[in-house]
N, C-alpha and C positions, 0 to 999 in steps of 0.2 A: 836735615832740612831746617826750616824756620822754627818749627816746634822744638827741635832739639837745641837750637841756639837759645831760645827763651828758657827752656828748662835748665840749661847750663848756667845761664846768668842768674836765675832764681836760686840755683843750688849754691853758687859762689856767694850770693847775697846772704843766704840763710846760714852759711858756715863761717861767716866772718867773725862771729863772736867766740870762736874757740879759744882765742888768746886775748888777753887783756890788751896788750899793745903788740903790734907786729909791723914788719916792713911791708909796705903796700905800694903797688904800682897805681898812682893816682889816675893816670890816663885810663887804665883798664877799669878801675872803680867807677869813674865818671861815665865811661862808655856803657857799663852794665846798668847803672842807674838810669841813664838816658833811654836805653832800650826798654827798661821796665816801665818807664813813664809813657813811652810812645803810644801805647794803646789808649791812654787817657786823653790824648789830644783831640780837640774838636775838628770840625771840617776845615780843611785847608791850613791847619796850624802846623808849622814846621819847627822842629828843634834842630839846632846846629851846635855841634861840639867842635871846638878848636882847642886842643891841648898840646902844648909844646912838650918835647922830650924833657924829662927832668929826673933827678935821682929819686930813688924810692923814699917814701915818706913813712916815718915811724909814728903810728897813731893807733887809736882804737877804731878800727875800720867799721865795725857795726854801727857805732855812734855817728861816724862821719857819713856813711852810706845812708843811714836813716835821716840825717839832717838834709842831705842833698835830695833824697827822695821826696821828703816833705816839701821842701822849697820848690822843686820842679813840678810836683803834683799840684801845688797851689797855683803856680804860674800857668799850668795847663788848664786848670779849672777856670781861671779868669781870662784866658787869652781869647780875644775876639776871633771869629772865623776869618781865615785868610792871613792871620798874623804869624809871628815867629817868636821863638824863645832862643836866645843865644847863651851858650855856656863856654867860657874861655878860662883856661888854666895856664899858668906860667910860673916859672921859678922867679922869686923876688929876692931882694937883699935879706929879708927877714925869714924867708922860708918859701911858701907857696901862696900865690894869689889866685883865687877863683872868682870870676865875675859872672853873674847871671843877669841878663837883660830880657825884658819882654815888653809887650805892648798892651798889657792888661791895665785895669783902672787904677792900680796901686792900692796901698793900704791907707786907711783913714788915719788922721793924725793921732798918735799915741797907740796905735794898734800893733806896731812892731815891738818885739821883745827888747 
């Protein structure tokens, strides 16, 4: 059921640090992160994931998952009721492109890293 799905996603998320770098299915990684963030969404806030099929990505998955989780959790915290967060991923000439859009207030000038 639903609880089992959440537990499975959390388990995959927790075990991603077993190898420094490894081959990762970015679609699955993003889907797992989106589902872990979903309980943080406010009333009427929807998150949409659109990820094209792409080759496996060699990366440090724990760091990548953590970065996406932080980004999406921040977007969820700032999203006004009834708004949306969009996550799009696609292969690009240089590798992979992931875009996150939301309707939150944005960062103050100089606040972004």
